[in-house]
Each structure stands twice: as structure tokens, then as C-alpha cells.
N, C-alpha and C positions, 0 to 999 in steps of 0.2 A: 358279671364275670370279669375277672382281672385281665387286663391287657398283657400280652406277652412282652417281656422285657427284651428290647433290641440289644443284641450283644455288641460290645465295643470292639471294633475291628480297625486297628490303627495302622497306618502306613506312612512312610516318609520317602521323599525323593529330593535330590539336590542337583542343581545345574549351575555352572558346568560341573561335570563329574571328575575333572582332572585339575591338577595344579598347573597354572600357566608358567610361572617363573618363580623359582625359589628366591626368597629375600625381598619380594615385592608384594605390597598389599593387594589382596584379591577379594572381590565381592562375589558372593554366592546367593542363589535364590533357593529357599527351602520351602517345600510343599508338604504339609501335614494333613492327613485326611482321616476321617472316621467313617467307615462304610462308604468310601469314595466321595464323601462330601468334605469340603474344606473345614478344618478344625480351627475356629477363631479363638481369640483371646478370651472372649466371653464364656467359652466352654471349658476354660482351664482355671484351676485354683492358683492363687498366688502363693508361692513358697519362697520365703526369704527375699521378699521385695520384687521377685520376678515370676513370670508365668512360664517362661521357657529358659532353661539353662542348657547351653551347648558346651559339652566337655570334649575337647578335641585333642587327640594324642596320635603321635606317629608310631610306626611299627617297632621302633627300638625303645619306646617308653622314655624318651629323653626330651621331646619337645611337646609341651602341654599348653593349651589355651583354654580359658573359661570365658566365653562370650555370650552375648544375649542378642538374639535377632530382633529386628523391628518389623512390625506388620506393614504390609503394603495395602493397597486399596482392594485387593482381592482376598476374601476370607480364606484363611488357611495358608496363605502365601506370605513368606517372610524373607527378609534380607539380612545377611551378616557378612562381616569382613574380618580377616586376620592376615598376618604376614607369615606365610609358610616358610619354614627353614628346611623342610624335607619334601620329597616328591609324592608322598602318599600319607593319608591320615584316616582315622576312624572318628566319626562324629557321633557322640552319644547325646541323644536328645532327651533331657530330663524334664518330664511333664507330669502333672496330676490332673487328669480329666475329671470334670465334675460328674460325669456319667457314672463313675464308680469310686471316685475319691482315693484312688491308690497311686502311689508314686510309680511311674512307668518309664522305662528306658527304651527308646527306639534307636537304631543305628543306621547310618549311611556312610559309605566310604568315598573318599576323594582319592583318585588315582588307583593304581593296582595295589591296594593295601595288603591283600593276602600274600603277595609275593615279598612284601617288605617286613613281614612279621618275624622279627629276630630280636626279642627283648634283650637289652643289656642288663643282666642280672647283677647289678652292683649293690652289694649289701652295705648299707650305711645308715647309722642312726644319728648322724650329725650332718648338717649342711650349713654353709655360710652363703648368704645371699644379701647383696646390697649393704654389706658391712655388718650384718646381724647374724648371729649364730642360732641355729635351731637344733635342739637335742631331743630325740625321742627316747622315752623311758617306758619300758614294758614291765608291768608288775609280774606277769607270767609269760612263758613262751606262747606264741600264737599257735592255735590248733583249730582245725576246721570245725565249725559248728559250736565252738565254745566261746561264750562272751569273755572279753578281756578288757581290762582297763589300761589306758595308755595316757601319757602326758607328753606335751612338748614344751620345753622351757626355752624362752627367747632371751638372749643376752646381747649387749652391744659389743663394740670392738674392745672396750676396756674390761669386758667380762661382767658388767653390771646388769642386773635384771631390767628388762624393758617393760615399763608399765604404761606405754603410750600407744598400744594397739588401737587403731581406729575401727569403727564399725565398717564392715564390708558386706553389703547386701543383707543387713539385719543380723549379722553375727560378727564375732571377733576373729573368726577364721572359718574357712571352708576346707575340709579335708576330703580329697578324692583319691580313691584307691583303685588301681588296675591290676588284676591278676595276670600272670604271665601268658595265659591262654588268650588274652585280649578279647575275651567274650564275657568277662565278669567284672562288675564295677560296683563301687560303693561311693555315695556322696553323703557325708555326715558333717555334723557341726559340734562345737564344744558343748559340754554339759554346763549347767548353771544358768543364771539369769542372762538373757540376751539384751543387748543395748536397746534402749527405747528412744534415744536421741543421738544425733550425730556428734554431740559434745562428749559423750561418755567414752572412757578409755579402759582398755583391758590389759592383761598380762600380769606378771611374766609367764605364768603357767597356763597352758590350755589342756584341759582334761576331756577325754572323749572315750567313747565305747566302741570297740571293734568286735565284730563276729564274722571272721573270715568264712567264705563259702567254698573256696578252692585251695587245695594244697599247692605248695610251690612258692615261687617268688611273688611278692606283692610290692608294687611300686606305689608310694604315697606322695602326693603333692599337697603341701600345707600352704594355703593361700592366706596371707595377712595383708594389712595395709598399715604402713608406718610412714609418717611424714608425707601423707597424700600419695604415696607410691605403693603400688601393689607388688608384693613379693611372693614368689612361688618357691618354696623350699622342697627339693627332691630328696626323698628318703627311700630306703629299700630294706625289706625284711623277708624272712622265710616263714612260711606257714606249714606246720606239721600236719600229716593226715589225721583223720578221726581216730580217737583212741578205740581200741578193740577190747571188749570185756575179756577178762581172764577165763579160761575154759572151766575152772571150778565154780564160776558164778552161774553157770547154766544158761547163759544168754548167747544167742548167735550174733555174730557181727551185724551191725545195722548200717546200711548204706543209704544216705539221703541225697537227693538231688534238688537243687533250688534254681529256678530260672527267674531272672528279673523281667 
């Protein structure tokens, strides 16, 4: 007789749960459990050279950090540090447990995050960071539930295409998107061959696939590495609601809900 499969019940907790001082590096202890037992690195799949990605953003969607915790001697307990520029953050824990092999996001908050949720909905398909320009191009307007192709072109101060993108965690870019509800996230990577050695270079165009889950404002952070420096280009776009079939097609509107 087959043994019943134990369901995966994941939880996370962080201490301290508040920001001590803005502008100063702070270290936190993260506890991740499955059915109240510590979730060790051995129980996680490696995805883009890391087993745990922490995607940290404040309530205005302006200060973003991508960090990786280090394990302690206690299974399921990790440490991470960053320099907060705000008083509250939401930490998205991006993991893929071997128990089910699915990308999973857990969240923990630092400070009184719910009270600081006031996204700055700045629409911009261009950003300049570290002397490099990043331009987002959308083939079609973004719409909930519909796949869309997008590209980001990278140029230098002289307007010349940049072909010196370095590998960062097994890809030439990491694109993270936060919906304005601050409860919906996407962590995606450019299409095409990924770098197999640290000597490979990419650019000037990054192509990727978007399929928005929520209507409204979508903040994108495009992380690249140029000249051994990690750059985070902030971009902002609008996502239209799902299209509704015309009455003469005989179909009722369909509403879908997706939870990460």
C-alpha cells in the first residue's frame, strides 16, 4: 500500500523584525521550516547558482535589494544583511523545495510594512544607472494573463550598444516585477542561451517573456552586472485588465486568480 504523501507546509520568520537605523548595515536571522522542521539547503533545488534568493522591497517600490542568505549551524536557520534606506520592507523568499519541485515565494515583513504600502507609480520605460541607459520595449501592451514579449536595450553614455554584460548568478540579467498590490511578484530571466562561464559576455539586447497576473502598475527592476558592478534599473509600466469576450461570441467573462 502506498504511503500517504506528506504535504509541504512552509513557513518563515525573521529576527529582528524591525529596522534599527536607516542607512546602516543590519544583519537578520531567517528561519524557514517545512512542517515545523528546519528546511536545510539539502532540501532545496539550486536555481541560478543559488538555493535561496531574497527579493527585498520597500512599500514605495523604490528601494530594492537582491541578497542571498548564508546557512548557520542550525538546519533551516540563515543569516543575511543589507543596508536599509527605508523603515519597512517586505522580504520575498524565492525557493524551490525538492519535495515538490515548484518555485515558491514566502514573505516576511521588516517593520510595519502594511502601513508604508504606498507605491510610487512612476511610469517609465527608460532608466539610467551607473552611466548606462536601459530602455524597455514592449511588442504589445501588457494585459493580465496574456503572454507578452519584451526587450531591454542597454547603451552607454555615448549611446553605443553595450555588449559587455557579465554573468550574474548564471544569467545575463535578473528581472523582478512587483505589482502595486505588493502581494504579487515575478522573478524571470532573459531568453536564449545562458552563460556557461564567467568569461562570456552578453548584450546589448535582453529579451524576456512577461505574463502579468494583476492589473495596474507593475514595477520592474532589471539587474545586470557591468564592469564588476551590479546595476538595478527601475522601470514602471501599466497592465490592463483581462480582455472580456464580446457578447456576440456567446462566452461569459472569465475571471482567473493565481497565487504564488
